PyMOL Python script that loads the backbone (N, CA, C, O; Angstrom):
from pymol import cmd

cmd.read_pdbstr("""\
ATOM      1  N   MET A   1      -7.606   7.691 -14.073  1.00  0.00           N
ATOM      2  CA  MET A   1      -7.865   8.890 -13.300  1.00  0.00           C
ATOM      3  C   MET A   1      -8.747   8.568 -12.086  1.00  0.00           C
ATOM      4  O   MET A   1      -8.571   9.135 -11.008  1.00  0.00           O
ATOM      5  N   ARG A   2      -9.680   7.664 -12.282  1.00  0.00           N
ATOM      6  CA  ARG A   2     -10.581   7.284 -11.192  1.00  0.00           C
ATOM      7  C   ARG A   2      -9.805   6.650 -10.037  1.00  0.00           C
ATOM      8  O   ARG A   2     -10.086   6.927  -8.871  1.00  0.00           O
ATOM      9  N   PHE A   3      -8.827   5.797 -10.362  1.00  0.00           N
ATOM     10  CA  PHE A   3      -8.024   5.148  -9.332  1.00  0.00           C
ATOM     11  C   PHE A   3      -7.177   6.168  -8.577  1.00  0.00           C
ATOM     12  O   PHE A   3      -7.031   6.062  -7.359  1.00  0.00           O
ATOM     13  N   ARG A   4      -6.624   7.141  -9.266  1.00  0.00           N
ATOM     14  CA  ARG A   4      -5.827   8.185  -8.613  1.00  0.00           C
ATOM     15  C   ARG A   4      -6.681   8.995  -7.653  1.00  0.00           C
ATOM     16  O   ARG A   4      -6.231   9.353  -6.565  1.00  0.00           O
ATOM     17  N   ARG A   5      -7.915   9.284  -8.055  1.00  0.00           N
ATOM     18  CA  ARG A   5      -8.837  10.015  -7.192  1.00  0.00           C
ATOM     19  C   ARG A   5      -9.166   9.182  -5.942  1.00  0.00           C
ATOM     20  O   ARG A   5      -9.237   9.711  -4.833  1.00  0.00           O
ATOM     21  N   TYR A   6      -9.365   7.872  -6.143  1.00  0.00           N
ATOM     22  CA  TYR A   6      -9.626   6.953  -5.026  1.00  0.00           C
ATOM     23  C   TYR A   6      -8.460   6.958  -4.038  1.00  0.00           C
ATOM     24  O   TYR A   6      -8.680   7.049  -2.831  1.00  0.00           O
ATOM     25  N   LEU A   7      -7.235   6.862  -4.528  1.00  0.00           N
ATOM     26  CA  LEU A   7      -6.067   6.877  -3.639  1.00  0.00           C
ATOM     27  C   LEU A   7      -5.967   8.184  -2.868  1.00  0.00           C
ATOM     28  O   LEU A   7      -5.638   8.181  -1.682  1.00  0.00           O
ATOM     29  N   GLY A   8      -6.246   9.293  -3.529  1.00  0.00           N
ATOM     30  CA  GLY A   8      -6.210  10.587  -2.855  1.00  0.00           C
ATOM     31  C   GLY A   8      -7.209  10.651  -1.715  1.00  0.00           C
ATOM     32  O   GLY A   8      -6.909  11.193  -0.651  1.00  0.00           O
ATOM     33  N   GLU A   9      -8.396  10.100  -1.932  1.00  0.00           N
ATOM     34  CA  GLU A   9      -9.403  10.069  -0.864  1.00  0.00           C
ATOM     35  C   GLU A   9      -8.959   9.174   0.287  1.00  0.00           C
ATOM     36  O   GLU A   9      -9.228   9.481   1.448  1.00  0.00           O
ATOM     37  N   GLN A  10      -8.289   8.083  -0.021  1.00  0.00           N
ATOM     38  CA  GLN A  10      -7.829   7.173   1.026  1.00  0.00           C
ATOM     39  C   GLN A  10      -6.712   7.809   1.863  1.00  0.00           C
ATOM     40  O   GLN A  10      -6.637   7.581   3.071  1.00  0.00           O
ATOM     41  N   TYR A  11      -5.847   8.604   1.228  1.00  0.00           N
ATOM     42  CA  TYR A  11      -4.792   9.296   1.970  1.00  0.00           C
ATOM     43  C   TYR A  11      -5.385  10.269   2.992  1.00  0.00           C
ATOM     44  O   TYR A  11      -4.845  10.425   4.087  1.00  0.00           O
ATOM     45  N   LYS A  12      -6.483  10.916   2.640  1.00  0.00           N
ATOM     46  CA  LYS A  12      -7.095  11.913   3.533  1.00  0.00           C
ATOM     47  C   LYS A  12      -7.966  11.290   4.615  1.00  0.00           C
ATOM     48  O   LYS A  12      -8.227  11.921   5.639  1.00  0.00           O
ATOM     49  N   LYS A  13      -8.412  10.078   4.403  1.00  0.00           N
ATOM     50  CA  LYS A  13      -9.389   9.441   5.273  1.00  0.00           C
ATOM     51  C   LYS A  13      -8.799   9.094   6.648  1.00  0.00           C
ATOM     52  O   LYS A  13      -7.704   8.539   6.742  1.00  0.00           O
ATOM     53  N   GLU A  14      -9.537   9.427   7.703  1.00  0.00           N
ATOM     54  CA  GLU A  14      -9.123   9.055   9.060  1.00  0.00           C
ATOM     55  C   GLU A  14      -9.962   7.869   9.515  1.00  0.00           C
ATOM     56  O   GLU A  14     -11.165   7.825   9.258  1.00  0.00           O
ATOM     57  N   ASP A  15      -9.336   6.907  10.191  1.00  0.00           N
ATOM     58  CA  ASP A  15     -10.028   5.770  10.770  1.00  0.00           C
ATOM     59  C   ASP A  15      -9.996   5.889  12.280  1.00  0.00           C
ATOM     60  O   ASP A  15      -9.156   6.594  12.840  1.00  0.00           O
ATOM     61  N   GLN A  16     -10.894   5.213  12.922  1.00  0.00           N
ATOM     62  CA  GLN A  16     -10.959   5.273  14.379  1.00  0.00           C
ATOM     63  C   GLN A  16     -10.482   3.941  14.956  1.00  0.00           C
ATOM     64  O   GLN A  16     -11.064   2.890  14.684  1.00  0.00           O
ATOM     65  N   ILE A  17      -9.423   3.998  15.751  1.00  0.00           N
ATOM     66  CA  ILE A  17      -8.869   2.831  16.419  1.00  0.00           C
ATOM     67  C   ILE A  17      -8.803   3.140  17.903  1.00  0.00           C
ATOM     68  O   ILE A  17      -8.187   4.122  18.316  1.00  0.00           O
ATOM     69  N   ARG A  18      -9.447   2.291  18.708  1.00  0.00           N
ATOM     70  CA  ARG A  18      -9.493   2.495  20.165  1.00  0.00           C
ATOM     71  C   ARG A  18      -9.945   3.906  20.508  1.00  0.00           C
ATOM     72  O   ARG A  18      -9.349   4.571  21.356  1.00  0.00           O
ATOM     73  N   ASN A  19     -10.998   4.354  19.848  1.00  0.00           N
ATOM     74  CA  ASN A  19     -11.611   5.668  20.069  1.00  0.00           C
ATOM     75  C   ASN A  19     -10.676   6.834  19.765  1.00  0.00           C
ATOM     76  O   ASN A  19     -10.903   7.942  20.249  1.00  0.00           O
ATOM     77  N   GLU A  20      -9.638   6.608  18.977  1.00  0.00           N
ATOM     78  CA  GLU A  20      -8.740   7.674  18.544  1.00  0.00           C
ATOM     79  C   GLU A  20      -8.773   7.744  17.022  1.00  0.00           C
ATOM     80  O   GLU A  20      -8.698   6.719  16.345  1.00  0.00           O
ATOM     81  N   LYS A  21      -8.885   8.958  16.490  1.00  0.00           N
ATOM     82  CA  LYS A  21      -8.830   9.118  15.043  1.00  0.00           C
ATOM     83  C   LYS A  21      -7.370   9.096  14.609  1.00  0.00           C
ATOM     84  O   LYS A  21      -6.531   9.799  15.174  1.00  0.00           O
ATOM     85  N   THR A  22      -7.081   8.298  13.620  1.00  0.00           N
ATOM     86  CA  THR A  22      -5.719   8.183  13.121  1.00  0.00           C
ATOM     87  C   THR A  22      -5.747   7.914  11.617  1.00  0.00           C
ATOM     88  O   THR A  22      -6.719   7.367  11.096  1.00  0.00           O
ATOM     89  N   VAL A  23      -4.690   8.295  10.936  1.00  0.00           N
ATOM     90  CA  VAL A  23      -4.567   8.033   9.513  1.00  0.00           C
ATOM     91  C   VAL A  23      -3.773   6.746   9.355  1.00  0.00           C
ATOM     92  O   VAL A  23      -2.652   6.640   9.852  1.00  0.00           O
ATOM     93  N   LEU A  24      -4.345   5.776   8.669  1.00  0.00           N
ATOM     94  CA  LEU A  24      -3.668   4.500   8.471  1.00  0.00           C
ATOM     95  C   LEU A  24      -2.718   4.589   7.282  1.00  0.00           C
ATOM     96  O   LEU A  24      -2.991   5.302   6.316  1.00  0.00           O
ATOM     97  N   PRO A  25      -1.599   3.865   7.353  1.00  0.00           N
ATOM     98  CA  PRO A  25      -0.661   3.902   6.229  1.00  0.00           C
ATOM     99  C   PRO A  25      -1.219   3.159   5.021  1.00  0.00           C
ATOM    100  O   PRO A  25      -2.037   2.249   5.160  1.00  0.00           O
ATOM    101  N   ILE A  26      -0.779   3.551   3.861  1.00  0.00           N
ATOM    102  CA  ILE A  26      -1.138   2.846   2.634  1.00  0.00           C
ATOM    103  C   ILE A  26       0.072   2.026   2.216  1.00  0.00           C
ATOM    104  O   ILE A  26       1.173   2.558   2.075  1.00  0.00           O
ATOM    105  N   THR A  27      -0.136   0.733   2.020  1.00  0.00           N
ATOM    106  CA  THR A  27       0.935  -0.172   1.629  1.00  0.00           C
ATOM    107  C   THR A  27       0.890  -0.361   0.122  1.00  0.00           C
ATOM    108  O   THR A  27      -0.156  -0.677  -0.445  1.00  0.00           O
ATOM    109  N   THR A  28       2.024  -0.167  -0.513  1.00  0.00           N
ATOM    110  CA  THR A  28       2.111  -0.328  -1.959  1.00  0.00           C
ATOM    111  C   THR A  28       2.614  -1.727  -2.270  1.00  0.00           C
ATOM    112  O   THR A  28       3.604  -2.181  -1.697  1.00  0.00           O
ATOM    113  N   ILE A  29       1.937  -2.399  -3.170  1.00  0.00           N
ATOM    114  CA  ILE A  29       2.335  -3.739  -3.590  1.00  0.00           C
ATOM    115  C   ILE A  29       2.594  -3.695  -5.090  1.00  0.00           C
ATOM    116  O   ILE A  29       1.728  -3.300  -5.871  1.00  0.00           O
ATOM    117  N   TYR A  30       3.798  -4.105  -5.481  1.00  0.00           N
ATOM    118  CA  TYR A  30       4.151  -4.155  -6.888  1.00  0.00           C
ATOM    119  C   TYR A  30       4.089  -5.608  -7.348  1.00  0.00           C
ATOM    120  O   TYR A  30       4.673  -6.485  -6.713  1.00  0.00           O
ATOM    121  N   ILE A  31       3.400  -5.862  -8.423  1.00  0.00           N
ATOM    122  CA  ILE A  31       3.322  -7.207  -8.991  1.00  0.00           C
ATOM    123  C   ILE A  31       4.110  -7.185 -10.294  1.00  0.00           C
ATOM    124  O   ILE A  31       3.742  -6.500 -11.249  1.00  0.00           O
ATOM    125  N   LEU A  32       5.198  -7.943 -10.316  1.00  0.00           N
ATOM    126  CA  LEU A  32       6.065  -7.961 -11.485  1.00  0.00           C
ATOM    127  C   LEU A  32       5.649  -9.097 -12.412  1.00  0.00           C
ATOM    128  O   LEU A  32       5.232 -10.159 -11.949  1.00  0.00           O
ATOM    129  N   GLY A  33       5.757  -8.884 -13.673  1.00  0.00           N
ATOM    130  CA  GLY A  33       5.407  -9.902 -14.651  1.00  0.00           C
ATOM    131  C   GLY A  33       6.608 -10.682 -15.137  1.00  0.00           C
ATOM    132  O   GLY A  33       6.570 -11.289 -16.207  1.00  0.00           O
ATOM    133  N   PHE A  34       7.678 -10.668 -14.353  1.00  0.00           N
ATOM    134  CA  PHE A  34       8.883 -11.395 -14.755  1.00  0.00           C
ATOM    135  C   PHE A  34       9.644 -11.807 -13.507  1.00  0.00           C
ATOM    136  O   PHE A  34       9.406 -11.268 -12.426  1.00  0.00           O
ATOM    137  N   THR A  35      10.546 -12.748 -13.647  1.00  0.00           N
ATOM    138  CA  THR A  35      11.369 -13.174 -12.509  1.00  0.00           C
ATOM    139  C   THR A  35      12.630 -12.323 -12.451  1.00  0.00           C
ATOM    140  O   THR A  35      13.115 -11.821 -13.465  1.00  0.00           O
ATOM    141  N   HIS A  36      13.139 -12.176 -11.250  1.00  0.00           N
ATOM    142  CA  HIS A  36      14.369 -11.419 -11.027  1.00  0.00           C
ATOM    143  C   HIS A  36      15.407 -12.411 -10.522  1.00  0.00           C
ATOM    144  O   HIS A  36      15.167 -13.062  -9.505  1.00  0.00           O
ATOM    145  N   PRO A  37      16.540 -12.554 -11.182  1.00  0.00           N
ATOM    146  CA  PRO A  37      17.514 -13.600 -10.818  1.00  0.00           C
ATOM    147  C   PRO A  37      18.085 -13.466  -9.407  1.00  0.00           C
ATOM    148  O   PRO A  37      18.524 -14.463  -8.833  1.00  0.00           O
ATOM    149  N   GLU A  38      18.091 -12.274  -8.839  1.00  0.00           N
ATOM    150  CA  GLU A  38      18.669 -12.081  -7.502  1.00  0.00           C
ATOM    151  C   GLU A  38      17.672 -12.355  -6.377  1.00  0.00           C
ATOM    152  O   GLU A  38      18.074 -12.433  -5.216  1.00  0.00           O
ATOM    153  N   ILE A  39      16.390 -12.503  -6.688  1.00  0.00           N
ATOM    154  CA  ILE A  39      15.356 -12.725  -5.681  1.00  0.00           C
ATOM    155  C   ILE A  39      14.844 -14.155  -5.811  1.00  0.00           C
ATOM    156  O   ILE A  39      14.284 -14.528  -6.841  1.00  0.00           O
ATOM    157  N   GLU A  40      15.039 -14.958  -4.756  1.00  0.00           N
ATOM    158  CA  GLU A  40      14.662 -16.368  -4.806  1.00  0.00           C
ATOM    159  C   GLU A  40      13.267 -16.630  -4.235  1.00  0.00           C
ATOM    160  O   GLU A  40      12.721 -17.713  -4.444  1.00  0.00           O
ATOM    161  N   THR A  41      12.677 -15.664  -3.518  1.00  0.00           N
ATOM    162  CA  THR A  41      11.370 -15.875  -2.901  1.00  0.00           C
ATOM    163  C   THR A  41      10.273 -15.221  -3.738  1.00  0.00           C
ATOM    164  O   THR A  41      10.537 -14.421  -4.635  1.00  0.00           O
ATOM    165  N   ALA A  42       9.032 -15.591  -3.412  1.00  0.00           N
ATOM    166  CA  ALA A  42       7.900 -15.048  -4.160  1.00  0.00           C
ATOM    167  C   ALA A  42       7.592 -13.606  -3.746  1.00  0.00           C
ATOM    168  O   ALA A  42       7.026 -12.849  -4.535  1.00  0.00           O
ATOM    169  N   CYS A  43       7.957 -13.214  -2.517  1.00  0.00           N
ATOM    170  CA  CYS A  43       7.702 -11.839  -2.079  1.00  0.00           C
ATOM    171  C   CYS A  43       8.820 -11.378  -1.159  1.00  0.00           C
ATOM    172  O   CYS A  43       9.477 -12.195  -0.514  1.00  0.00           O
ATOM    173  N   ILE A  44       9.034 -10.070  -1.099  1.00  0.00           N
ATOM    174  CA  ILE A  44      10.021  -9.474  -0.211  1.00  0.00           C
ATOM    175  C   ILE A  44       9.412  -8.223   0.408  1.00  0.00           C
ATOM    176  O   ILE A  44       8.463  -7.642  -0.119  1.00  0.00           O
ATOM    177  N   ARG A  45       9.982  -7.828   1.535  1.00  0.00           N
ATOM    178  CA  ARG A  45       9.553  -6.580   2.179  1.00  0.00           C
ATOM    179  C   ARG A  45      10.738  -5.634   2.197  1.00  0.00           C
ATOM    180  O   ARG A  45      11.837  -5.995   2.619  1.00  0.00           O
ATOM    181  N   VAL A  46      10.498  -4.425   1.734  1.00  0.00           N
ATOM    182  CA  VAL A  46      11.555  -3.418   1.657  1.00  0.00           C
ATOM    183  C   VAL A  46      11.140  -2.259   2.538  1.00  0.00           C
ATOM    184  O   VAL A  46      10.034  -1.740   2.386  1.00  0.00           O
ATOM    185  N   GLU A  47      11.989  -1.844   3.446  1.00  0.00           N
ATOM    186  CA  GLU A  47      11.700  -0.719   4.341  1.00  0.00           C
ATOM    187  C   GLU A  47      12.174   0.559   3.683  1.00  0.00           C
ATOM    188  O   GLU A  47      12.032   1.639   4.258  1.00  0.00           O
TER     189      GLU A  47
END
""", "prot")
cmd.dss("prot")
cmd.show_as("cartoon", "prot")
cmd.util.cbc("prot")
cmd.orient("prot")
């Protein structure tokens, strides 16, 4: 529950970049505990 509350606060938080307030994206990273036969690399990016 504590982690969910932390993520909610991060979604609402605005950062300042070049004197402009903006909301930064949150990147989700999944760590799998097994190999997938169709994926030959250690990491992939999915849009």
